N, C-alpha and C positions, 0 to 999 in steps of 0.2 A: 504493500498499502506505499501513497506517497504522502507525504505533510499532509496538504490540504486535507485531504479524504482521512486521515486522522483526525484534524481539527475538526472537522464537519461532525466525524462519529462521538466526537469529546467535548464539545462546543456547550451541552450543562450541565457537564460533571460540575462538583464547585471548588470550589479552592483546594479543601483538602485532601476531598479524592484526586484531584493532577499529581498535587505535591506527593503523594503516596505511592502514585505513577511514576512518578520522573525518578523517585528514590527507590523504586525497585526496578525498575527498568537498566536505571543505570548500573545499579550492583549485577545483573545480568550480564549487562554488557563487559563489565570489568571480568568478570569469569569466563566471558566465554575469549577476552584477548589473552586469557591465560593459556588456552588450547591454542588456539592460532598460533603467537606470538612466538617467535625463535627467542628461547631464552625462558618461554612463560614458564608460569608453576605446574602448569597440566599439558605440556606441551609433546609428552611422550605420546601421545594418539595418534591415529592414523594418519594418514592423509586426505585419505575423504573425510574421516570424524573433522580435523581442520581446517579445509573448506567447507565443509557447514557448518562446523560454530560461524569461520566466517561471513555469511551468505545470512545466519541469524541473526550475526553482530549490526551489520548492516541494516535492518532491517529496523531492528529497537534503535536505531539509531532515533531514524526515519520519526520513530515513537515519541521519542526526548524531545526531538526536536520542537514535536507539533506538543504537550505538554509546556516544554518552557515556552513558543512560542504564548500557548494560552494566558499562563501566567502571565505572564506581562501584560498581555492586554486584560486582562482583570487588573 
């Protein structure tokens, strides 16, 4: 999904819900980075798994950007 699509989905979320979503999303991003980044804590997984973690992280970055944008607008 794109940032715009996420924003449309979450436009009615209360501020507290957006803050919680952003916090959880950032924690997930950090974990996924530890899988696919060279020297990461969990880098020992297979190449396929690392590639999947990278793609999922990219999607979560869209979500976190949408949360942050909506929080700024509020």
